[in-house]
N, C-alpha and C positions, 0 to 999 in steps of 0.2 A: 791406186796406186801404180805405180810404172811399168813398163812390157820390158820384167824382168828378164822374161827368153832370152833379148838382148845383152844378160849377163852369162861367166862362165859356169857361179853361183845361184844354186836354185832356192827360193826364197825358204820353203819349210829346214834348207840346211843353216841359212843364214841364220830363221829364230833362233835355230838347236847355237851358235853360235851368240848367237846376241845373251841369249838364256844366260851358259856359261859361264861367260867371260863378263857380262856384268855382276852376274851371283859369288865370283872371286873376288870383284875390285871391291863392293861391296860390301864382304865379310873382315876384306885386310883391315878398313875403313875403318870398323867398327863404331863410325859416326855419321849422320846425313855427310854427306859430299855435293860440293853444290858439281848440280851439270856439267858446266863447260867441264870442270875436273873427270868429272866422268868420260866423255864424251874426249878427252886428250888421253886416256888410258885403256880406253876402251880400241883407240884408234893404234894407243901402245904393242897391246895385249895383243891384237891382229892383225901389225903389220907384215908376217911370217904367211902369212894368208894374201892373196894375187887375186883382188877383185876387178875384178876389166870389165868394159863395153867396149866391144869394136876396136880390138888392143891397146886400150886405154886401158892402163892401171891405178887405179882410184883406192882411199882409204872404206874403210868400214862403214862412218857416219855416211860418206855419203854415198854408198851401199844402198845403207837406212835411208836419207832425205827420199831416195829417187827412186827406191822400191814399197817404202812404208811410212811416207809422209818424215821420218825423220826421229829419230833417238827417243823425244818427246811420246810422237805419239804413238812409240812401242812402250815406253813404259806406263805409259797411260793407261793400255789397254790389257795389261794384262795387270792380276789381286795379288803378286805377292812384294811388288814398290809401289814402293810409297811416294808421293808428290809434297815437300812441301816449298809452299810457296815464302820464298828469302828477298825483298827489297828486292830490287831489279835482275835478279836472276831467279833459281831452283833450287831446291835441295832433294837429296833423293834418298833415300834410307829402304832395305830389304825389311819385307811386311815378315815374309816367310819363307823358309830354306831350303821344305821338305814341294823334294821335284814331283812328287804322284800329285798337289796340292793347288798348282797349278791353272789357275782358270781365264781365259778368256772373257772382256764384257766384250760385249757390240755395240753399235751404235745405236742399234735398234731394240736395248735391252732384254735381251737374248746370252746365254749363255752354253759356252761348247766347253768339256774336261776332255785335258787334253793328255 
């Protein structure tokens, strides 16, 4: 992960913004959507939030790429999102809408309840 301290929004705030907006987008679409479409919709939904680094304004997906390794990595790290391989792209779906059931899956197979 990058050095989020150079940004005006802390990573834990960005994670809350990501979950809230991604879940809204996936609920509105009812069916799995392409990752590329999700990223576009996510950037549109968060364009009123100024994510900037050293006074240079950026979109949300760039913030997540720099600080989290990207939207796909973010989605893969949480149990409420499903990722479907679809030819050259991926489709994303919401597996669970309950915020209290969000579990982050860590690389070393440990789980943290949030």
